[in-house]
C-alpha positions as CSV (number, residue, x, y, z in Angstrom):
1,M,-36.9,-35.9,2.2
2,R,-33.5,-36.5,0.6
3,L,-33.5,-36.1,-3.2
4,A,-30.7,-37.5,-5.4
5,I,-30.2,-35.5,-8.6
6,S,-28.2,-36.2,-11.7
7,H,-28.3,-33.5,-14.4
8,T,-26.3,-33.6,-17.7
9,T,-26.4,-30.9,-20.3
10,R,-24.8,-31.7,-23.6
11,Y,-24.6,-29.3,-26.5
12,R,-22.9,-29.6,-29.9
13,F,-21.7,-26.9,-32.2
14,E,-22.0,-26.8,-36.0
15,G,-18.2,-26.4,-36.1
16,A,-15.2,-25.7,-33.9
17,V,-15.6,-22.9,-31.4
18,L,-13.0,-20.2,-31.4
19,H,-14.2,-18.6,-28.1
20,G,-17.2,-19.2,-25.9
21,V,-18.4,-18.4,-22.4
22,Q,-21.2,-20.1,-20.5
23,R,-23.0,-18.8,-17.4
24,L,-24.3,-21.7,-15.3
25,R,-27.0,-21.4,-12.6
26,L,-27.1,-25.1,-11.7
27,T,-26.2,-25.1,-8.0
28,P,-29.3,-25.4,-5.6
29,K,-29.8,-22.7,-3.1
30,S,-29.3,-23.1,0.6
31,T,-32.5,-21.6,1.8
32,Q,-35.7,-22.1,3.9
33,G,-36.7,-25.8,3.8
34,Q,-33.7,-26.9,1.7
35,K,-30.2,-27.9,2.5
36,I,-27.4,-29.1,0.2
37,I,-25.9,-32.3,1.4
38,D,-23.5,-32.7,-1.6
39,W,-23.2,-31.1,-5.0
40,R,-20.6,-31.6,-7.7
41,M,-20.1,-30.2,-11.2
42,A,-17.8,-31.6,-13.9
43,Y,-17.1,-30.3,-17.4
44,D,-15.9,-31.8,-20.7
45,G,-14.9,-29.3,-23.4
46,A,-15.0,-26.4,-20.9
47,H,-13.0,-25.0,-18.0
48,E,-14.3,-23.3,-14.9
49,E,-13.2,-19.7,-14.7
50,L,-14.9,-18.3,-11.6
51,A,-17.9,-18.6,-9.4
52,Y,-20.0,-15.9,-7.6
53,D,-23.4,-15.2,-6.1
54,D,-25.4,-12.8,-8.3
55,Q,-28.0,-10.1,-7.3
56,N,-30.6,-12.8,-6.7
57,H,-28.4,-14.9,-4.5
58,N,-28.1,-17.4,-7.3
59,H,-24.8,-19.3,-7.3
60,V,-23.3,-18.7,-10.8
61,T,-20.4,-20.5,-12.4
62,L,-18.7,-19.1,-15.4
63,V,-17.0,-21.6,-17.7
64,S,-15.0,-21.0,-20.9
65,V,-15.3,-23.3,-23.9
66,V,-12.1,-25.0,-24.9
67,P,-11.0,-23.5,-28.2
68,G,-11.7,-25.9,-31.0
69,A,-14.3,-27.9,-29.0
70,A,-17.2,-29.1,-31.0
71,E,-19.1,-30.4,-27.9
72,V,-19.5,-29.3,-24.3
73,V,-20.9,-31.6,-21.6
74,I,-21.8,-30.2,-18.1
75,S,-22.5,-32.8,-15.5
76,C,-24.1,-32.0,-12.1
77,S,-25.0,-34.4,-9.3
78,G,-25.7,-34.3,-5.6
79,V,-28.1,-34.7,-2.8
80,V,-30.5,-32.1,-1.4
81,E,-32.5,-32.4,1.8
82,T,-35.9,-30.8,1.7
83,E,-38.8,-30.3,4.2
84,D,-42.4,-29.3,3.8
85,K,-42.9,-25.6,4.3
86,A,-46.2,-25.5,2.3
87,G,-44.4,-23.4,-0.3
88,V,-43.5,-20.6,2.1
89,I,-39.9,-19.4,1.6
90,G,-40.2,-16.5,3.9
91,H,-37.9,-13.4,4.2
92,H,-36.5,-11.6,1.2
93,A,-32.8,-12.2,0.4
94,G,-30.6,-10.9,-2.4
95,H,-29.3,-7.5,-3.4
96,L,-32.3,-6.5,-5.4
97,P,-34.9,-4.6,-3.3
98,L,-38.4,-6.0,-3.1
99,W,-39.9,-3.3,-5.3
100,S,-37.8,-4.5,-8.2
101,F,-40.1,-7.5,-8.5
102,L,-43.0,-5.1,-9.3
103,S,-41.5,-3.8,-12.5
104,H,-42.3,-5.6,-15.8
105,T,-39.8,-7.2,-18.1
106,R,-40.2,-7.9,-21.8
107,L,-41.3,-11.5,-21.0
108,T,-43.8,-10.5,-18.3
109,R,-45.2,-7.2,-19.6
110,P,-49.1,-7.4,-19.2
111,G,-51.4,-6.6,-22.1
112,P,-55.1,-7.2,-22.8
113,R,-54.9,-11.0,-22.4
114,V,-53.3,-10.7,-19.0
115,R,-55.9,-8.2,-17.9
116,Q,-58.6,-10.8,-19.0
117,V,-57.0,-13.3,-16.6
118,L,-57.0,-10.7,-13.9
119,A,-60.7,-10.2,-14.3
120,Q,-61.2,-13.8,-13.0
121,V,-59.5,-12.9,-9.6
122,D,-61.6,-11.6,-6.8
123,R,-59.5,-8.9,-5.0
124,R,-62.2,-7.3,-2.9
125,S,-61.4,-9.1,0.3
126,G,-57.8,-8.0,0.4
127,D,-56.6,-11.5,1.0
128,V,-53.5,-11.7,-1.2
129,L,-52.8,-15.3,-0.5
130,A,-56.3,-16.3,-1.6
131,A,-56.1,-14.1,-4.7
132,M,-52.8,-15.7,-5.7
133,H,-54.3,-19.2,-5.5
134,Q,-57.2,-17.9,-7.7
135,L,-54.7,-16.4,-10.1
136,S,-52.8,-19.7,-10.4
137,A,-56.0,-21.5,-11.3
138,A,-57.1,-18.8,-13.8
139,V,-53.7,-19.0,-15.6
140,R,-53.8,-22.8,-15.8
141,G,-57.3,-22.5,-17.2
142,Q,-56.1,-20.3,-20.0
143,V,-52.8,-22.0,-20.9
144,D,-52.8,-25.7,-21.6
145,Y,-49.6,-27.7,-21.0
146,M,-48.1,-28.5,-24.4
147,V,-44.5,-29.0,-25.2
148,G,-43.3,-27.3,-28.3
149,A,-46.1,-24.7,-28.4
150,T,-43.7,-21.9,-27.2
151,Q,-40.0,-21.0,-27.1
152,V,-37.8,-19.6,-24.4
153,E,-38.4,-16.0,-25.7
154,T,-42.2,-16.4,-25.7
155,T,-43.8,-13.6,-23.7
156,A,-46.7,-13.9,-21.3
157,E,-49.1,-12.3,-23.8
158,E,-48.0,-14.6,-26.6
159,A,-48.5,-17.7,-24.4
160,L,-52.0,-16.6,-23.6
161,A,-52.7,-15.9,-27.3
162,A,-51.5,-19.4,-28.2
163,G,-53.5,-20.9,-25.3
164,A,-50.7,-23.4,-24.7
165,G,-47.2,-23.6,-23.3
166,V,-45.0,-25.1,-20.6
167,C,-44.2,-24.4,-17.0
168,Q,-42.0,-21.4,-18.0
169,D,-45.0,-19.8,-19.7
170,H,-47.3,-20.5,-16.8
171,A,-44.8,-18.8,-14.5
172,H,-44.5,-15.7,-16.8
173,V,-48.2,-15.2,-17.1
174,F,-48.7,-15.6,-13.3
175,I,-45.8,-13.1,-12.7
176,A,-47.2,-10.6,-15.2
177,A,-50.7,-10.7,-13.6
178,A,-49.4,-10.6,-10.0
179,R,-47.3,-7.5,-10.7
180,A,-50.2,-5.9,-12.4
181,M,-52.0,-6.3,-9.0
182,D,-49.0,-4.6,-7.3
183,V,-47.9,-7.9,-5.8
184,P,-44.1,-8.6,-6.1
185,A,-43.5,-11.8,-8.0
186,R,-40.5,-13.7,-9.3
187,Y,-39.5,-16.7,-11.4
188,V,-38.0,-19.9,-10.0
189,S,-36.1,-22.6,-11.9
190,G,-35.3,-25.9,-10.2
191,Y,-36.0,-29.6,-10.0
192,L,-39.1,-31.6,-9.3
193,M,-39.2,-35.3,-8.3
194,M,-42.0,-36.7,-10.5
195,D,-44.3,-39.4,-9.0
196,D,-44.4,-41.5,-12.1
197,R,-40.8,-41.5,-13.3
198,V,-37.2,-40.8,-12.4
199,D,-35.8,-39.7,-15.8
200,Q,-36.9,-36.4,-17.2
201,E,-36.1,-34.2,-20.2
202,A,-36.0,-30.8,-18.6
203,T,-35.8,-28.8,-15.4
204,H,-39.0,-27.3,-13.9
205,A,-40.1,-23.7,-13.3
206,W,-42.7,-22.0,-11.1
207,A,-43.4,-18.6,-9.5
208,E,-43.3,-17.0,-6.1
209,A,-45.4,-14.1,-4.9
210,W,-44.7,-11.8,-1.9
211,V,-47.5,-12.1,0.8
212,E,-47.2,-9.8,3.8
213,G,-46.9,-11.8,7.0
214,L,-45.6,-14.9,5.1
215,G,-42.9,-13.5,2.7
216,W,-42.2,-15.3,-0.5
217,V,-44.7,-18.1,-1.3
218,G,-44.4,-20.6,-4.2
219,F,-47.1,-21.4,-6.8
220,D,-46.5,-24.2,-9.3
221,V,-49.2,-23.2,-11.8
222,A,-48.5,-26.1,-14.1
223,N,-49.3,-28.6,-11.4
224,Q,-51.7,-26.4,-9.4
225,I,-50.0,-26.8,-6.0
226,S,-47.6,-24.9,-3.8
227,P,-44.1,-26.5,-3.8
228,D,-43.7,-29.4,-1.4
229,P,-40.6,-31.5,-0.4
230,R,-40.3,-32.9,-4.0
231,Y,-39.2,-29.4,-5.2
232,V,-35.6,-28.1,-5.2
233,R,-35.1,-24.4,-5.8
234,V,-32.0,-23.6,-7.9
235,A,-32.3,-20.0,-9.2
236,T,-34.7,-17.1,-9.0
237,G,-35.1,-13.8,-10.9
238,R,-37.4,-11.3,-12.5
239,D,-38.1,-13.8,-15.3
240,Y,-36.6,-16.8,-17.1
241,R,-33.5,-14.9,-18.3
242,D,-32.4,-14.2,-14.7
243,A,-32.7,-17.8,-13.7
244,A,-31.9,-19.8,-16.8
245,P,-29.8,-22.9,-16.1
246,V,-27.4,-22.2,-19.0
247,T,-26.8,-19.1,-21.0
248,G,-23.8,-17.8,-23.0
249,V,-22.2,-16.7,-26.2
250,S,-19.8,-18.4,-28.6
251,F,-17.8,-17.3,-31.6
252,G,-16.7,-19.4,-34.6
253,A,-19.7,-21.7,-34.5
254,A,-23.4,-21.6,-33.6
255,M,-25.0,-24.2,-31.3
256,E,-26.5,-27.0,-33.4
257,D,-28.0,-29.4,-30.9
258,L,-28.9,-29.4,-27.2
259,H,-29.7,-32.4,-25.1
260,V,-30.6,-32.6,-21.4
261,A,-30.6,-35.8,-19.3
262,L,-32.1,-35.4,-15.8
263,A,-32.9,-37.8,-13.0
264,V,-34.5,-36.9,-9.7
265,E,-35.3,-39.6,-7.1
266,Q,-35.8,-40.0,-3.4
267,Q,-32.8,-41.2,-1.5
268,F,-33.5,-43.4,1.5
269,V,-31.2,-43.3,4.4
270,E,-30.6,-46.5,6.4
271,Q,-31.3,-46.1,10.1
């Protein structure tokens, strides 16, 4: 499947910026079941300084905000070819060892509520893949999908306490519980072609767990499936902070408004 993607991030500041740097993780990965046909990025109010691959093999672009700018617009567009791997990514890549995905972060540290979710998973058979599917269902049963119920800094325990959240929260709870089971797990940010619309308001997020014999396997808790050809992997990490599309700092003015425009649709190739 060929997916055409257009992604624009526009943020305004409350005043003129004296100095600002933004870290962008917006370039899809070239990985199992996914190939970049074309990808372009353009900036208004910012200049590209350098690009590199980080410890998770995410392609990172650093841009500096033009001094005095009151608005920055980052535009990405391209075509990615995907194939159905039933959510299996396979071998581990990146500079971080596999065991680093067993350690907890502030966002994924398990507590009593995560342990309650774990109690719903049958681990007696030793079938890790089956246990991860059970875990995905258990998390979705405890966290209703509700925009605005949580923030980017909401932890897994806090999302469970609220009983609601978005795909980021589903991923964090899944990761927290999987690691508590001694299963390496990581966060994924990317794109999802929706069946009922082209235009969207945000990128998507899901989780991956390490299963011996298969490698990394994806679990979209929010939609209760493993990623199929409608999914495009962009960045991975130990939690949201490692894979966030845009992060940065600015001096002279605080960010006042953020707007995201995203369109993902299938591109048909004429024979």
